[in-house]
C-alpha positions in Angstrom: 124.0 -83.0 137.9 120.4 -83.8 137.0 121.3 -85.0 133.5 124.0 -87.3 134.9 121.7 -88.8 137.6 119.2 -89.4 134.9 121.7 -91.8 133.4 122.2 -93.5 136.7 125.6 -92.0 137.3 126.5 -89.8 140.2 129.2 -87.3 138.9 130.7 -87.1 142.3 131.9 -90.7 141.8 133.9 -89.9 138.7 137.7 -89.9 139.2 138.1 -86.9 136.9 137.0 -83.3 137.4 133.7 -82.2 135.8 132.4 -78.7 135.5 129.6 -76.9 133.6 129.8 -73.3 132.6 126.8 -71.2 131.4 126.8 -68.7 128.5 128.1 -65.8 130.8 131.1 -67.9 131.9 129.7 -68.6 135.4 130.2 -72.1 136.9 126.9 -73.9 137.3 128.1 -77.4 138.4 131.2 -79.1 139.7 131.7 -82.6 141.0 133.4 -83.7 144.2 136.7 -84.6 142.5 137.3 -81.2 141.1 136.2 -79.5 144.4 138.7 -81.7 146.3 141.5 -80.7 143.8 140.6 -77.0 144.3 140.3 -77.3 148.1 136.6 -76.1 148.0 134.1 -77.7 150.4 130.8 -77.1 148.7 129.3 -76.7 145.2 127.8 -73.4 146.4 131.2 -71.9 146.7 132.0 -72.9 143.1 128.8 -71.4 141.8 130.1 -68.0 142.9 133.0 -68.3 140.6 133.5 -67.8 136.9 135.2 -70.7 135.0 138.2 -68.6 134.2 138.7 -67.9 137.9 140.0 -71.4 138.5 142.6 -71.1 135.7 146.1 -69.6 135.9 146.6 -66.2 134.5 148.1 -67.6 131.3 145.3 -70.1 131.2 142.6 -67.3 131.4 144.2 -65.5 128.4 144.5 -68.7 126.4 140.9 -69.6 127.1 139.5 -66.3 126.1 141.7 -65.9 123.0 141.8 -69.5 121.7 139.5 -72.0 123.5 136.3 -69.9 123.7 136.5 -69.0 119.9 137.2 -72.7 119.2 134.1 -73.8 121.1 132.0 -71.2 119.2 133.4 -72.4 115.9 133.8 -76.2 116.3 131.7 -76.8 119.4 134.5 -78.8 121.1 138.2 -79.1 121.9 140.3 -82.0 123.2 143.4 -82.7 125.3 144.4 -79.1 126.0 147.1 -78.8 128.6 146.3 -76.1 131.2 147.2 -75.1 134.8 144.4 -75.0 137.4 145.0 -72.5 140.2 143.7 -72.9 143.8 142.6 -69.9 145.9 145.8 -70.1 147.8 147.8 -69.6 144.6 149.1 -73.2 144.2 148.7 -74.9 140.9 148.4 -78.3 139.3 148.6 -79.3 135.6 145.6 -80.9 133.8 144.5 -82.0 130.4 141.1 -80.6 129.5 138.3 -81.6 127.1 135.4 -79.3 126.4 132.1 -79.4 124.5 129.7 -76.6 124.0 126.0 -76.5 123.4 125.4 -74.0 120.6 122.3 -72.4 119.3 122.1 -69.8 116.5 125.8 -69.1 116.8 125.6 -68.6 120.6 127.1 -70.8 123.3 124.3 -71.8 125.7 126.7 -73.7 128.0 129.9 -75.7 128.0 130.9 -79.0 129.7 134.5 -79.6 130.7 136.2 -82.9 131.7 139.5 -82.3 133.5 142.3 -84.9 134.0 145.4 -84.4 136.1 148.4 -84.8 133.9 150.7 -85.9 136.7 150.8 -89.4 135.1 152.3 -88.0 131.9 155.0 -86.1 133.8 155.7 -89.2 135.9 156.0 -91.1 132.7 158.6 -88.7 131.4 160.6 -88.9 134.7 160.4 -92.7 134.5 161.8 -92.7 130.9 164.8 -90.7 132.1 165.4 -92.8 135.2 165.2 -96.2 133.4 168.3 -97.5 131.8 168.2 -97.4 128.0 168.6 -101.2 127.5 166.1 -102.3 130.2 163.2 -104.4 129.0 160.7 -102.2 130.8 162.1 -99.1 129.1 161.9 -100.7 125.7 158.3 -101.8 126.3 157.2 -98.4 127.4 158.9 -96.7 124.4 157.6 -99.0 121.8 154.0 -99.0 123.0 153.8 -95.2 123.6 151.5 -93.2 121.3 154.0 -90.4 121.4 157.2 -90.3 119.3 160.2 -91.1 121.5 163.8 -90.6 120.4 166.8 -91.5 122.4 170.0 -89.6 121.6 173.6 -89.9 122.9 175.8 -87.0 123.9 177.2 -86.8 120.4 173.7 -86.3 119.0 173.6 -89.8 117.5 170.1 -91.4 117.5 170.1 -94.8 119.4 166.3 -95.4 119.8 163.4 -94.6 117.6 159.9 -96.0 118.4 157.0 -96.8 116.0 155.2 -93.6 116.9 158.4 -91.7 115.7 158.2 -93.6 112.4 154.6 -92.5 112.0 155.2 -88.9 112.9 158.5 -88.2 111.1 158.4 -90.7 108.2 161.7 -92.4 108.8 161.9 -96.1 109.6 163.8 -97.2 112.7 166.6 -98.5 110.4 166.8 -95.2 108.6 167.0 -93.1 111.8 169.3 -95.2 114.1 172.9 -93.9 113.7 171.9 -90.6 112.2 172.5 -87.2 113.8 169.4 -85.8 115.6 170.1 -82.3 114.5 170.6 -83.2 110.8 167.5 -85.4 110.6 164.9 -83.4 112.5 166.0 -79.9 113.2 165.1 -77.0 110.8 168.0 -74.9 109.5 166.9 -71.8 111.4 166.9 -73.8 114.7 170.4 -75.3 114.3 172.1 -72.6 116.4 169.7 -73.2 119.4 170.6 -76.9 119.7 173.8 -76.2 121.6 172.1 -73.9 124.1 169.3 -76.5 124.7 171.9 -79.2 125.4 173.6 -77.0 128.0 170.2 -76.7 129.9 169.4 -80.4 129.5 172.8 -81.5 130.8 172.2 -79.5 134.0 169.1 -81.6 134.7 166.5 -79.2 133.3 163.6 -80.7 131.3 162.7 -78.6 128.3 159.1 -78.4 127.3 158.0 -76.3 124.3 156.2 -76.2 121.0 158.5 -76.5 118.0 158.7 -77.2 114.3 160.5 -80.4 113.3 161.3 -81.8 109.8 159.5 -84.7 108.2 161.3 -87.1 105.9 159.6 -85.5 102.8 160.7 -82.0 103.9 157.4 -80.9 105.5 157.5 -78.9 108.7 155.6 -80.5 111.5 154.2 -78.6 114.5 154.9 -80.6 117.6 154.9 -80.3 121.4 158.2 -81.6 122.7 159.7 -82.6 126.0 163.4 -83.3 126.3 165.2 -84.6 129.4 168.7 -85.8 130.2 169.9 -89.4 130.5 172.6 -90.1 133.0 174.9 -93.2 133.1 175.6 -95.4 136.1 177.9 -92.8 137.5 175.2 -90.2 137.1 177.1 -88.4 134.4 175.2 -86.9 131.5 175.2 -89.3 128.5 172.5 -88.0 126.2 168.8 -87.2 126.2 165.3 -88.5 125.5 163.0 -86.4 123.4 159.2 -87.0 123.4 157.1 -85.5 120.6 153.3 -85.0 120.2 151.7 -83.9 116.9 149.8 -80.6 117.4 149.2 -79.9 113.6 145.4 -80.1 114.0 145.5 -77.6 116.9 147.7 -75.2 114.9 145.4 -75.5 111.9 142.5 -74.5 114.1 144.4 -71.6 115.5 145.3 -70.4 111.9 141.7 -70.6 110.9 140.7 -68.5 114.0 143.4 -66.0 113.0 142.0 -65.7 109.5 138.5 -65.1 110.9 139.9 -62.5 113.3 141.6 -60.7 110.4 138.4 -60.8 108.4 136.5 -59.3 111.3 139.1 -56.6 111.8 139.1 -55.8 108.0 135.3 -55.5 107.9 135.1 -53.4 111.0 137.5 -50.8 109.5 135.5 -50.6 106.3 132.0 -50.7 107.8 131.4 -47.0 107.9 132.6 -46.5 104.4 130.4 -49.3 103.2 127.3 -47.7 104.8 128.2 -44.4 103.1 128.3 -46.3 99.8 124.9 -47.9 100.6 123.4 -44.4 101.3 124.8 -42.9 98.0 123.7 -45.8 95.9 120.2 -45.8 97.4 119.8 -42.0 97.0 120.4 -42.4 93.3 117.3 -44.5 92.9 115.0 -43.5 95.7 113.8 -40.1 97.2 111.8 -39.0 100.2 110.1 -41.7 102.3 111.1 -44.4 99.8 114.8 -43.7 100.5 114.4 -44.6 104.2 112.7 -47.9 103.4 115.2 -48.9 100.8 118.1 -47.8 102.9 116.9 -49.8 106.0 116.4 -52.9 103.8 119.9 -52.7 102.5 121.4 -52.3 106.0 119.5 -55.4 107.0 120.9 -57.1 103.9 124.4 -56.2 105.0 123.8 -57.6 108.4 122.5 -60.9 106.9 125.5 -61.1 104.6 127.9 -60.8 107.6 126.1 -63.6 109.3 126.2 -65.8 106.2 129.9 -65.4 105.8 130.5 -66.6 109.4 128.0 -69.4 109.6 126.4 -70.8 106.4 123.0 -72.5 106.9 122.4 -75.8 105.2 124.9 -78.0 103.3 124.4 -76.5 99.8 123.7 -73.0 98.5 122.6 -72.0 95.0 125.4 -69.9 93.4 122.9 -67.4 91.8 121.2 -66.8 95.2 124.6 -66.4 96.8 125.6 -63.8 94.2 122.4 -61.8 94.6 123.0 -61.7 98.4 126.5 -60.3 98.0 125.2 -57.4 95.8 122.1 -56.6 97.9 124.0 -54.7 100.6 125.2 -52.1 98.1 123.1 -52.1 95.0 119.9 -53.8 93.8 121.0 -57.0 91.9 118.2 -56.2 89.4 119.7 -52.8 88.7 120.6 -52.3 85.0 124.2 -51.7 86.1 124.4 -55.4 87.2 124.1 -58.6 85.1 124.2 -61.9 86.9 123.9 -65.1 84.9 124.9 -68.7 84.8 123.6 -72.3 85.0 122.3 -73.8 88.2 125.2 -74.7 90.6 124.8 -75.8 94.2 127.9 -75.1 96.3 129.0 -77.0 99.4 128.9 -75.2 102.7 132.7 -74.5 103.1 133.0 -73.4 99.5 129.9 -71.2 99.8 131.6 -69.1 102.5 134.8 -68.7 100.5 133.1 -67.7 97.2 130.7 -65.4 99.1 133.6 -63.6 100.7 135.3 -63.2 97.3 132.2 -61.8 95.6 131.6 -59.5 98.6 135.0 -58.0 98.2 134.6 -57.6 94.4 131.2 -55.8 94.9 132.6 -53.6 97.7 135.6 -52.5 95.7 133.5 -51.9 92.6 131.1 -49.7 94.5 133.9 -47.8 96.2 136.5 -47.5 93.4 135.3 -49.3 90.3 132.4 -49.4 87.8 129.6 -49.3 90.4 130.9 -45.9 91.7 129.7 -44.3 88.4 126.2 -44.1 87.0 127.4 -45.2 83.6 129.4 -48.1 84.9 128.3 -51.8 84.8 129.4 -55.1 86.2 128.8 -58.6 84.7 129.1 -61.6 87.0 128.7 -64.8 85.0 129.7 -68.5 85.2 129.8 -71.5 83.0 130.8 -75.2 83.2 133.5 -76.2 80.8 133.5 -79.8 79.7 137.1 -81.0 80.0 138.6 -84.3 81.1 136.7 -83.3 84.3 134.1 -80.5 84.5 135.5 -77.1 85.6 133.4 -74.1 86.8 134.6 -70.8 85.5 133.3 -67.6 87.3 134.0 -64.3 85.6 133.7 -60.7 86.9 133.9 -57.9 84.3 133.6 -54.2 84.9 133.0 -51.6 82.1 132.5 -47.9 81.8 133.9 -47.1 85.2 136.6 -44.7 86.3 140.2 -45.2 85.1 141.6 -48.4 86.4 144.4 -48.0 89.0 146.7 -50.9 89.7 146.9 -51.3 93.6 150.3 -50.7 95.2 149.8 -53.3 97.9 148.1 -56.6 98.4 145.7 -56.4 101.4 143.2 -58.8 102.9 140.8 -58.3 99.9 143.5 -59.7 97.6 144.0 -62.7 99.8 140.2 -63.4 99.9 139.9 -63.2 96.1 143.2 -65.0 95.4 145.3 -67.4 97.6 142.7 -68.2 100.3 140.0 -68.8 97.6 142.4 -71.0 95.6 143.2 -73.1 98.7 139.6 -73.8 99.5 138.4 -74.5 95.9 141.6 -76.1 94.5 141.2 -73.6 91.7 143.1 -70.8 90.0 142.3 -67.1 90.0 143.4 -64.3 87.6 143.0 -60.6 87.6 143.5 -58.0 84.8 143.6 -54.3 85.4 142.5 -53.5 81.8 141.9 -49.9 80.5 138.3 -50.7 79.8 137.7 -52.1 83.3 138.9 -54.5 86.0 138.5 -58.3 85.2 138.7 -61.3 87.5 138.2 -65.0 87.0 138.1 -68.2 89.1 138.4 -71.6 87.5 138.0 -74.7 89.8 137.0 -78.4 89.6 133.2 -78.6 89.8 133.2 -81.7 92.0 135.5 -79.8 94.5 132.9 -77.0 94.7 129.7 -79.1 95.1 130.8 -82.1 97.3 
């Protein structure tokens, strides 16, 4: 409230709902519009509530599992469809935008702007009610930012707006006259089309997330709304489908899922990693020196976990990154370890991916490979190959370790040192389970790693 008044704007005058949540989830501020929607008389009543208390049950779950992590990771989200629930149990739909104030990986507070989405639902009803050939209908369809497709009862497409051209790749001329199910529906969803049409014909509006086909064969994540069209005699004559692209949201959810899998993976291995730290430290230090070295390495492990989640700065020296990944298990200056290569400064996103890969290689070597034996050794080196465009090649070579065993399954460690790393770096990885020791390489465009 104070910040808003400082700009000369009273938040109670805003036609949308405004709410501020502190780091514990408690509501600190609401404006008059939101309180009116909630049926609450005073701001004091709101301050006794948590933010999730005003959401529906499904909304609370979605906020805690998706939106809160998204705020912590990106600092904001936009146009999320939610249901707000009043104290008497009645609900109303809204679109919600959120922005968090972050400090050292913590959320200090979050600001939310809430819009009732009754206008969108009214728009959908209006599209269904208007005759297909009316000038008003045509104007609404062509100017809509959402893809709108009109289909007759034989599934032939009769209308295709510019937003549908942008979303699906087909021009209006290419789409008109084609079958809706052949053009847009994935093979695995073909059988559900008939069931959907039965529901639509009875007057039901279907709203769901779905996967539709692009002209080039790509699968698009969309949010769709489908409703019936009735002729002059009120008989079912087809349907209107409205599509919104939610690919960016799905990509964010996939990124969150990868992070959750990483956390789960590291949690399961944490005790075994600490055991390895203790064993490796005991080999080199005794008595009081052991406790000092052991504590330093535990602190190094903690720092490494933080770095993998949130890199500081825009560029990181590859040699420093490599040393940091070894430090949690073995002294990088130990004779068992050789780290060498020219100066390379990695971008923030690539730093996290390569750091995760080296962390996995070090951990596996300490648990099962060359670093689990006193005679074993590891060489981590990199070079820049001058080709038509410079390529960075990173090599990991283990020698004099225990007999190499080819793994029988591909776990999260394989993904981190293989497909996930290749996706981030636009590179190629290889691994060799040679008799003399495990070997791994990454070759990637230098400019992709440093920019």
